[in-house]
N, C-alpha and C positions, 0 to 999 in steps of 0.2 A: 707683775705687769699692770695690775689694776691701779696701783699707786701712781705709776707713770702716766697711765691714761687719764686718770682724774686730774693730775697736775696739768697735763696739756689742755684739758677742757677748761680748767680754771684760768690758765694763761690766755686762752682764746677769749674768755669773757672779759678779762682785763684789757686785752689788746683792742677788742671791739669798743669798749668803753672809753679807753684813752685815745684811740685813733679811729674815730668814726668815719673818716674819709678814706681809710685804706681799702683797697680792693681785695677781692678774694685771693688772687695770686700773691699779693703782698703779705696778707696774713699767713698764707701757706708757707711762704719763704721764711717769714719771721719765726714760725713755730716748727719748721722742719717737717711739716705734714703735707699730705696731698690736698689738691684743690677740692676733690669730692668730699674729703673728710671735713674740711673747713665749712663747706656749704651745708653739710648735714648738721654739724654741731652748732653752727651759728643760728640756724633755724630753730633748733631745740632750745638754745639758750634764750632766744628772743621770746619764745612762747612761755617760758618759765619766769616766775618772779625773780627780781634781781638778786635777792639774798637766798634763793633756794639752793641748798647744798645737795639735795637728792638728785638733781638733774645732772650733776657732775659724775655720777656713778653709773656703771654699766647696767643695762636692764636686760634681764634674760628674756629671750623670746620663747622659752619653753611654755607649753600649755599649762595654765594654772588649774584647770579642771578637766576631767576626762571628757572625751568627745561624746556627743549624744549618741545613744544606741540607734542603730539602723532599724528602720521600721520593718516588721516582718513582711509587709506588703511589698516593699522595695526588693527585699531578698527574693520573694516569690516571683516578681516580675523579671528580675535579672535572670533567674534560672529558666523562666518560661521563654524569654527572648533567645537565650542560648540554645535551648532544646528545640524550639520551633521558631525559626527566624521569620519575622513578619515581612510584609512588603515584597513578597516573592524573592527574598534574598537567597541567592544560590550558593551560599558559603556559610561556614560557621562564623558567626559574628564575634569579633574581638571586643575588648573593653571600650574602644572609641565608638564603634558602631552601636554597642549596647547603650552607651550614654546618650547617643543621638535618639534612639528609640524610646528611652526612658523619658526624655524631655517632651515627647509627644504622646506619652501613654495616657489614655483617657481615664483609666482607673486611678492613677496617682493624682491626676488633676481633679477628679471628682472628690477624692479624699482630702485634697488640700495638702498633699505631702510633696515636698521638694525632693527631686532626685539627687543623688550624690554628684559632686562636681569633679571628683578625682578618679582617674582610671585605676589608681592603686586600690581604691575601695572595691571596685568591680573585680580586679584581680584576686583580692583577698577572698571575696565571696565565692568566686569560681573555684579557687583552690580548696577552700574549706568544704565545699559540697561536692568535690570530686570531679568537677568538669574540666579541670586541668590536671593531668597526671604528672606527678613529680618524677623527674628522672632518677632512676636508681643508680647508685654507684656500682660500678662493676665489682664483682666479688674479688677481694684481694687474695692472691695466692702467693704466700711467702716463698721466696726463692730458697731452695734447699742449699744450706751452706755446705761447702766442701770440707773434707777433713783438714785439720790444721796443717799449715805449711805445705799444702799440695797445689794451691792455686794462687798465683801472684798477679798483681796488676802494676804496671810500670807507666810512669808519665813524667814529663818535665814540668817544672814550675819556675816562672821568672821570680827572681829576687828583685822586685821593681824598685826597691829603695836605694839600690846602688846606682849612682848616676853614671851616665856614659862619658867616656873621655872625649875631648874635642876631636881627636884624630883616631878614635877607636871605633868599636862596634856601635851601631846606632840602636840596636835592639838585642835582647837576650844577652845583656852584658854579663850577668851572673845568673846561673840557673842551678836548680837542684834536680837530680834524678831520683825520684822517690819510688820505693817498692813497698806495697802494702799487701799483706796476706788476707785473702778473702775469708778464710775460715775462722780467723781470730781477730781481725782488724788490727793486727800488730804491724807497726812500722818496722819492716824487716831491715831496711837500710835506706840511707839517704846520702847522696854524693853531691857536693857543691863544687862547681867548676865554672870557669869562664871560657872554656874551649871545647864545648861539646860538639863533636862532629860525628860522622858515621864511624870513624876509626876509634875515637876516644869513648864513644858510647859503647861500642863492642868491648873495648878493654875494661870499662867500668862494670859491665854486666858479667864479664868473665871473672873479675875479682869478686863480685857479689856472689856468684855461684861457688867459687872456691871457699869463701868465708862461711856461707850459710847452707851449702848443700844444693841439691837439685830438686826443684818442684816438678809436679806432673805437667803443669801447664802455666803459661804466661800470657797475659792479655796486654796488648798495646794498642795505641791509636795509629793513625796514618801519618805520623810525623816522619818526614823523609829520613831522619837519622835512625829510625826503626825499619822502615819498609823501603827505603831508597827513594830518590827523587824521581818524579815522573819522566819517562822517556830514557832512563839511564840503562835499562836492561830488560831482557825478556824473561829472565829467571828470577827467583826470589832474591831479596837483598842478602848481602853477606851475613847480617845479624840473624835473619830467619834461617838461613842455611846452617849457621853456626849452632843455633839452639836445637834445630831438628836433628843434627848429627849427634848431639849430646843426649837425645832421647826426650827432649822437652817439647811438648805440643805448643805451637804459637797460634793465638787467636788475634786477628787483626780486625778492629772494629770498623764498620762502615762509616762514611762521613756523617758528621752532625749527630752522632750518637754517644754523647758523653755518659749517658745512663748505663751503657754497657761497661764502662770503666768506673762505676760508681764509688767503689771503695777508695781508690786513690784520689778521685775527684773530691770526695767528701773530706779526705785528709787535707787536700790543698786549701779548702776553705778554712779549716781550723788552723792550719799552719799560717795562713795569711793574716787571719784576725788576731790570733793569740801569740804569734811570734814576730812576724815581720812588721806589722803595724804597731806593735808594742815597743820593740827594741830598735827598729828602723836601722838596720846595719847599712853602712855606706861604703864598705870595702869587702873584698873577697874574704879576707881573714875574719872580719867581724861576722860576715854571713855564716862562715863555717863554725865559729864559736857558738853563736846563738842557735844554730840549727842542731848542733850536737847536743847542746843542753836541752833543747826542746824535745829531741827524740827520747831522751831519758824521762823527761816529764810526761810526755805523751804515753809512753809504754808502761810506766810504773806508778805515776801519781794522779794523772788526770782521769776522772771517771768517764767512761765511754758508753754512750747510749746505744751502741750497736747491739743487735739481737744476740750476737755471740757473747758479748761482754756483760750484759745485764747491769749496766750502770756501774761497772768496775773498770779499773785500768786493765788493758789487755794482759799484762803479766800477772795481775792479781786473779783474773778470770782463768788464766792458763799458766799456773805456776810450773807445770811440767809439760814440756813440749816433746813430741816424738822426734827422734833424729831424722834428718832428711838424708836421702840416698846420696852418697858421695859422687863426685864426678869420675868418669871412667879414666883410667890411666892411658888407655889407647883409644883412638877415635878413627872411625872410617870416614874420611872427608867427603865421600861420595854418597853417604847414606841419605842425603836430602833428595835424591832423584825421584823417589815416589811422589814427592809433592807436585811434580809437573808431568807425571805420567799421563799420556793422552792429550796433553795440551797441544793445540794447533796454532800455527802462526802463518798468516797470509803474507806472501812475499812476491815482489816482482823481480824476475831474473834480470841481472845486470848485463850490459853488453858483453862482458867477459865470461858469461855463463855461470856466475856465482850468485848465491844469496847470502845474506848476513843474518845470523841468529846469535844473540848474546855477544855482539862485537866480534864474531868469528865468521870468516868466509867459508862457504861450502860450495863445491863445484857440482852443478847439476846438468850442465850441457849448454853449449852455445846455441844450439838450434831452438832453445826455449827463450832466448834473449827477448826481453820486453813483455813476456807473458807472465801471468799470475800462477803461482803454485802454492800449495799448502804444505807446511812442514809440521809433522807430528812427532812428539817425543815418545819413544818406547823405552821405559825404564828397564824392563827385563833385558832388552837387547843392548842397552846403553848406546842407543843410536837414534838418529833422526830419520823418519820415514817421509819421503817426498812424494806428494800426490799431485797429479795433473788431471784435473777433473776427478773421475772416479778411479783412475788407473794409478797404481803404485809405480813410480819411476825407478826409485832406488832406495837403498838403505845406506846412510852415511854414519860412520862411527862418531859419537859425540866427542868433541875435542875439549880439552881443559880439565878432564877428570884426572884424579891423582892415581887411582889404581893401586894404592898402598895404604897401610895402616900407619898413622902418625901418633907420636907421643903428644899428650895433651898440650904441653907448652909450645911445641912446634906447630900444632894445629892452630892455636891462638895467634901465633905470629903470622901464619899463612892467611888467616881470615882478616887480620888487621891490614895486611898488604892489599887484599882484595877490596876492603872497604876504602882504603886510601886511593886505590886506582879508580874506583867507581866515583868517588868525590871529584877526582881530577877530570874524569869524563864529563861530569855534570857541569863543572866550571867552564870547560872548553865549549860545551854546548850552549851555555848562556852567553859566552863571549862571541860566539859565531854570528 
């Protein structure tokens, strides 16, 4: 860059010499430089001899000599003003106020010492002599890592390099559903699709569990494909009910807390920088190819600075992994009920004497039409308890429960249907 700059300055010298009538804007346009640049360097060139080559080169503004040491008397007066504010000042003086009093200080004037002109100098003295306490960083408490393959984090990541079709989806054209294990930082699985919905997400997670076993817990964010769209139901989403019935605890992060999903979020940054921005896949098939190759690289070749890996690839740090518990052959589809035990829902009784809970009507009585009641869930009774004020009106058996044990494959199909139905309700609600 220095060669280009010196060449531009030399060209300015020639232009000023050959075209003395040109204005500053004309010179700037001729050289492709700004008007302020031309003004500055034309002045410098005029002040230097016509054959001086040194003026064409940049001049460092760095200090050539160390700054003069601050007088001990100045330091003494700064600390004295800080500790005992003059002029009846009823506050602790800051650097600006201290500079004001220093300029009027009779001791400095008698000694012929000029006070400092920068507040930075005053700050430095106050810090050096303990008048400004430095904030201490909070003690770092490392999070205790869970055992391998017991705690997973799931999240979606856009493959933003795939362009959208003119008549297709406007966003989330191709996405990956990534699963990272917290105890090992291992990328357990990644699924690349263009059609992630509540139903297909549930199907993908079911396949993930069948292939890799069952963890103790799974953490997700509030993506509607995980937790359901707002206003679509009173009970947990089909995916949360599905995982709970399989014996997997589900943790849903509150809004704006990606730090609680830190392992998979950290992987997303690596995946974006080292895979997507390098290979730039433009189709679904290319995205699947580069993602599959990157999964192998990430798990077996790339050194990982995670505390669990110690600057080794996850599979090198954990060559032997414990087997995960298999999925149950038989599933109780109603085992999610304890999740909502005791939950209450405020409802207004409709003219026909019913209230609606989870898209199902329950009759409470026409005499209460237009009034507000509270409906509580009793998991032990498998019923809804209706309250009017403090009085219990009635117990209503919960509808929609299966009441039978299902084979795992049939249970997956049941929950896929429920996810599909919930998505339809959400679309109808948006269209209304």
